[in-house]
NUSE-496973 format. One record per residue: x, y, z of N, C-alpha, C in turn; chain. Coordinates in Angstrom, 1 decimal, always signed. Each point is the difference from the previous one (the first is absolute). Last residue first. Layout:
<atoms>
+--------+---------+--------+---------+----------+--------+--------+---------+--------+--------+
! n.east ! n.north !   n.up ! ca.east ! ca.north !  ca.up ! c.east ! c.north !   c.up ! cadena !
+--------+---------+--------+---------+----------+--------+--------+---------+--------+--------+
!      X !       Y !      Z !       X !        Y !      Z !      X !       Y !      Z !      A !
...
+--------+---------+--------+---------+----------+--------+--------+---------+--------+--------+
</atoms>
This chain:
<atoms>
+--------+---------+--------+---------+----------+--------+--------+---------+--------+--------+
! n.east ! n.north !   n.up ! ca.east ! ca.north !  ca.up ! c.east ! c.north !   c.up ! cadena !
+--------+---------+--------+---------+----------+--------+--------+---------+--------+--------+
! +128.1 !   +94.8 ! +103.5 !    +1.1 !     +0.5 !   +1.2 !   +0.5 !    -0.4 !   +0.3 !      A !
!   -3.9 !    +1.6 !   -3.9 !    +0.9 !     -1.2 !   +0.3 !   +1.6 !    +0.4 !   +1.1 !      A !
!   -4.7 !    +2.9 !   -1.3 !    +1.0 !     -0.2 !   +0.1 !   +0.2 !    -1.0 !   +0.4 !      A !
!   -4.4 !    +2.1 !   -0.9 !    +0.8 !     -1.0 !   +0.6 !   +1.2 !    +0.2 !   -0.7 !      A !
!   -3.0 !    +3.5 !   -1.6 !    -0.1 !     -0.3 !   +1.3 !   +0.5 !    -0.9 !   +0.9 !      A !
!   +1.6 !    +2.9 !   -4.3 !    -0.3 !     -1.9 !   +0.3 !   -0.7 !    +0.4 !   +1.7 !      A !
!   +0.1 !    +4.7 !   -3.1 !    +1.1 !     -1.1 !   +0.2 !   -1.3 !    -1.0 !   +0.7 !      A !
!   -1.2 !    +5.2 !   -0.4 !    +0.2 !     -1.3 !   -0.1 !   +0.8 !    -1.2 !   +0.8 !      A !
!   -1.2 !    +5.2 !   +0.1 !    +0.6 !     -0.3 !   -1.2 !   -0.5 !    -1.3 !   -0.5 !      A !
!   -0.9 !    +1.7 !   +4.5 !    -1.1 !     -0.6 !   -1.2 !   +0.6 !    +0.3 !   -1.7 !      A !
!   +2.9 !    -2.3 !   +4.1 !    -0.9 !     +1.5 !   +0.4 !   -0.8 !    +0.1 !   -1.4 !      A !
!   +2.4 !    -3.7 !   +3.7 !    -0.7 !     +0.2 !   -1.5 !   -0.7 !    +1.2 !   -0.1 !      A !
!   +1.7 !    -1.8 !   +4.4 !    +1.1 !     +0.5 !   -1.1 !   -0.5 !    +0.5 !   -1.0 !      A !
!   -2.6 !    -3.1 !   +2.3 !    +0.7 !     +1.3 !   +0.9 !   +0.5 !    +0.5 !   -0.5 !      A !
!   -0.2 !    -3.9 !   -2.1 !    -1.6 !     +0.9 !   -0.2 !   +0.0 !    +1.2 !   +1.1 !      A !
!   +3.4 !    -4.0 !   -0.2 !    +0.0 !     +1.4 !   -0.9 !   -0.9 !    +1.2 !   +0.3 !      A !
!   -0.7 !    -5.6 !   +0.9 !    +0.8 !     +0.8 !   +0.2 !   +0.7 !    +1.1 !   -1.1 !      A !
!   -4.9 !    -1.7 !   +1.8 !    +0.7 !     -0.5 !   -0.7 !   +1.0 !    +1.0 !   +0.2 !      A !
!   -4.2 !    +0.8 !   +2.2 !    +0.4 !     -1.1 !   +0.6 !   +1.7 !    -0.5 !   -1.4 !      A !
!   -3.3 !    +3.7 !   -0.5 !    +1.2 !     +0.2 !   +1.5 !   +1.0 !    -1.3 !   +0.4 !      A !
!   -3.9 !    -0.1 !   -3.6 !    +1.9 !     +0.4 !   -1.1 !   +0.6 !    +0.1 !   +1.7 !      A !
!   -4.1 !    -3.4 !   +0.8 !    +0.6 !     +1.4 !   -0.6 !   +1.4 !    +0.4 !   +0.1 !      A !
!   -2.5 !    -4.4 !   -0.1 !    +0.8 !     +0.3 !   -1.4 !   +0.1 !    +1.6 !   +0.3 !      A !
!   -1.7 !    -2.5 !   +3.7 !    +1.4 !     -0.6 !   -0.3 !   +0.5 !    +0.7 !   -1.2 !      A !
!   -4.1 !    +1.1 !   +1.5 !    +0.9 !     +0.8 !   +1.1 !   +1.6 !    -0.9 !   +0.0 !      A !
!   -4.0 !    -1.5 !   -2.6 !    +0.3 !     +1.5 !   -0.7 !   +1.2 !    +0.7 !   +0.9 !      A !
!   -2.0 !    -4.2 !   +1.0 !    +1.1 !     -0.1 !   -1.1 !   +0.4 !    +0.7 !   -0.5 !      A !
!   -2.3 !    +0.1 !   +4.5 !    +1.2 !     -0.7 !   -0.3 !   +0.8 !    +0.7 !   -1.6 !      A !
!   -4.2 !    +3.0 !   +1.5 !    +0.5 !     -1.5 !   -0.6 !   +1.2 !    -0.4 !   +0.1 !      A !
!   -1.9 !    +4.5 !   +1.2 !    +0.2 !     -0.9 !   +0.9 !   +0.1 !    -1.7 !   -0.1 !      A !
!   +0.1 !    +3.5 !   -3.2 !    +1.0 !     +0.4 !   +0.6 !   +0.1 !    -0.9 !   +1.1 !      A !
!   -4.0 !    +0.1 !   -3.1 !    +1.1 !     -0.8 !   -0.6 !   +1.2 !    +0.4 !   +1.1 !      A !
!   -3.7 !    +3.0 !   +1.3 !    -0.6 !     -1.7 !   +0.3 !   +1.5 !    -1.3 !   -0.7 !      A !
!   +0.8 !    +5.0 !   -0.7 !    +0.0 !     -0.4 !   +1.2 !   -0.3 !    -1.4 !   +0.4 !      A !
!   -0.8 !    +1.6 !   -4.1 !    +1.3 !     -0.6 !   -0.1 !   +0.0 !    -0.2 !   +1.4 !      A !
!   -4.1 !    +1.3 !   -0.6 !    +0.4 !     -1.6 !   -0.4 !   +1.7 !    -0.3 !   -0.2 !      A !
!   -1.5 !    +4.4 !   +1.4 !    -1.1 !     -0.7 !   +0.5 !   +0.4 !    -1.9 !   -0.2 !      A !
!   +1.0 !    +4.1 !   -2.5 !    +0.7 !     -0.3 !   +0.6 !   -0.2 !    -0.9 !   +1.2 !      A !
!   -2.9 !    +0.7 !   -3.5 !    +1.3 !     -0.4 !   -0.5 !   +1.0 !    +0.0 !   +0.8 !      A !
!   -4.3 !    +1.6 !   +0.9 !    +0.2 !     -1.3 !   +0.2 !   +1.2 !    -0.5 !   -0.7 !      A !
!   -0.3 !    +4.3 !   +0.5 !    +0.0 !     -0.7 !   +1.3 !   -0.4 !    -1.2 !   -0.2 !      A !
!   +2.3 !    +4.3 !   -2.7 !    -0.4 !     -1.1 !   -0.4 !   -0.4 !    -1.6 !   +1.5 !      A !
!   +1.7 !    +4.9 !   +0.1 !    -1.5 !     -0.3 !   +0.0 !   -0.7 !    -1.2 !   -1.2 !      A !
!   +5.3 !    +1.0 !   +1.1 !    -1.5 !     +0.0 !   +1.0 !   -1.1 !    +0.0 !   +0.3 !      A !
!   +4.1 !    +0.2 !   -3.0 !    -1.1 !     -1.0 !   -0.1 !   -1.1 !    +0.0 !   +1.4 !      A !
!   +4.2 !    +2.8 !   -2.4 !    -1.1 !     +0.2 !   +0.8 !   -1.3 !    -0.8 !   -0.6 !      A !
!   +5.9 !    -0.5 !   -1.0 !    -1.5 !     +0.8 !   -0.5 !   -0.7 !    -0.7 !   +1.6 !      A !
!   +5.1 !    -0.6 !   +0.0 !    -0.9 !     +0.9 !   +0.5 !   -1.0 !    +0.6 !   -0.6 !      A !
!   +2.7 !    -3.7 !   -0.8 !    +0.3 !     +1.3 !   -1.6 !   -0.7 !    +1.2 !   +1.3 !      A !
!   -0.1 !    -4.4 !   +1.5 !    +1.1 !     +0.3 !   +0.7 !   +0.3 !    +0.9 !   -1.3 !      A !
!   -4.1 !    -1.4 !   +0.3 !    +0.1 !     +0.5 !   +1.3 !   +1.5 !    +0.5 !   +0.1 !      A !
!   -1.7 !    -2.2 !   -4.0 !    -0.7 !     +1.2 !   +0.4 !   +0.2 !    +0.9 !   +1.5 !      A !
!   +1.5 !    -4.3 !   -1.0 !    +0.8 !     +1.4 !   -1.1 !   -0.4 !    +0.6 !   +0.4 !      A !
!   -2.0 !    -3.4 !   +2.1 !    +0.9 !     +0.4 !   +0.6 !   +0.9 !    +0.9 !   -0.8 !      A !
!   -3.9 !    -1.4 !   -1.5 !    -0.6 !     +1.2 !   +1.5 !   +1.8 !    +0.1 !   +0.1 !      A !
!   -0.1 !    -3.1 !   -3.1 !    -0.4 !     +1.5 !   -1.3 !   +0.0 !    +0.7 !   +1.5 !      A !
!   +0.4 !    -4.6 !   +1.8 !    +0.9 !     +0.9 !   -0.6 !   +0.3 !    +1.1 !   -0.8 !      A !
!   -3.9 !    -2.3 !   +1.7 !    +1.0 !     +0.2 !   +1.1 !   +1.3 !    +0.9 !   -0.9 !      A !
!   -3.6 !    -1.9 !   -2.6 !    -0.4 !     +1.3 !   +0.2 !   +1.2 !    +0.1 !   +1.0 !      A !
!   -0.2 !    -4.1 !   -2.2 !    +0.4 !     +1.3 !   -0.7 !   -0.1 !    +1.2 !   +0.3 !      A !
!   -0.9 !    -4.0 !   +2.6 !    +1.0 !     -0.1 !   +0.0 !   +0.4 !    +0.9 !   -1.1 !      A !
!   -4.3 !    +0.2 !   +0.6 !    +0.3 !     +0.1 !   +1.2 !   +1.7 !    +0.0 !   +0.1 !      A !
!   -2.6 !    -2.2 !   -3.8 !    -0.1 !     +1.6 !   +0.4 !   +1.0 !    +0.7 !   +1.1 !      A !
!   -0.6 !    -4.7 !   -0.4 !    +0.9 !     +0.8 !   -1.2 !   +0.2 !    +1.4 !   +0.2 !      A !
!   -1.9 !    -1.8 !   +4.1 !    -0.1 !     -0.9 !   -1.6 !   +0.5 !    +1.0 !   -0.4 !      A !
!   -1.4 !    -0.9 !   +5.1 !    +0.5 !     +0.8 !   -0.9 !   +0.3 !    -0.6 !   -1.1 !      A !
!   -4.4 !    -0.4 !   +3.2 !    +1.6 !     -0.3 !   -0.2 !   +0.7 !    +0.6 !   -1.0 !      A !
!   -4.9 !    +0.9 !   +0.6 !    +0.3 !     -0.3 !   +1.4 !   +1.6 !    -0.5 !   +0.2 !      A !
!   -2.1 !    +2.6 !   -4.5 !    -0.6 !     -0.8 !   +1.6 !   +0.2 !    -0.1 !   +1.1 !      A !
!   +3.0 !    +2.6 !   -4.0 !    -1.6 !     -1.2 !   -1.0 !   -0.2 !    -0.9 !   +1.4 !      A !
!   +3.0 !    +3.1 !   +1.3 !    -0.3 !     +1.2 !   -1.0 !   -1.1 !    -1.4 !   -1.1 !      A !
!   +0.0 !    +0.0 !   +5.3 !    +1.4 !     -0.3 !   -0.7 !   -0.5 !    +0.6 !   -1.7 !      A !
!   -3.2 !    -0.1 !   +3.8 !    +1.2 !     +0.2 !   +0.3 !   +1.3 !    +0.3 !   -0.2 !      A !
!   -5.2 !    +1.1 !   -0.8 !    +0.9 !     -0.3 !   -0.4 !   +1.8 !    +0.3 !   +0.5 !      A !
!   -5.0 !    +2.0 !   +0.8 !    +0.0 !     -1.2 !   +0.5 !   +1.3 !    -1.0 !   -1.0 !      A !
!   -0.3 !    +5.1 !   -0.3 !    -0.7 !     -0.6 !   +1.5 !   +0.2 !    -1.7 !   +0.4 !      A !
!   +0.0 !    +2.3 !   -4.8 !    +1.2 !     +0.0 !   +1.1 !   +0.4 !    -0.3 !   +0.9 !      A !
!   -2.9 !    -0.8 !   -4.4 !    -1.0 !     +0.1 !   +1.6 !   +1.5 !    -0.4 !   +1.2 !      A !
!   +0.1 !    +1.4 !   -4.9 !    -1.0 !     -0.5 !   +0.5 !   -0.3 !    +0.0 !   +1.1 !      A !
!   +4.3 !    -0.1 !   -1.6 !    -0.4 !     +1.6 !   +0.0 !   -1.9 !    -0.5 !   +0.4 !      A !
!   +2.8 !    -3.9 !   +0.1 !    +0.5 !     +0.9 !   +0.9 !   -0.9 !    +1.1 !   -0.1 !      A !
+--------+---------+--------+---------+----------+--------+--------+---------+--------+--------+
</atoms>
């Protein structure tokens, strides 16, 4: 990823790997806590590509009950209803 960022679509090649599965929630939390990661162009591009995939869309926190009301102090994103 760092050696040739222009040719990498995901962390390690042309398809998502475990590295992408770990990267996406880290970026989510950085954004949630207003950490400036704007200079991480490759990271942000990879996360955007991941966000286009159905599996990542389904797993996105916004799709879990309680996520919209949960504050930075924590709590469970999924609640029984």
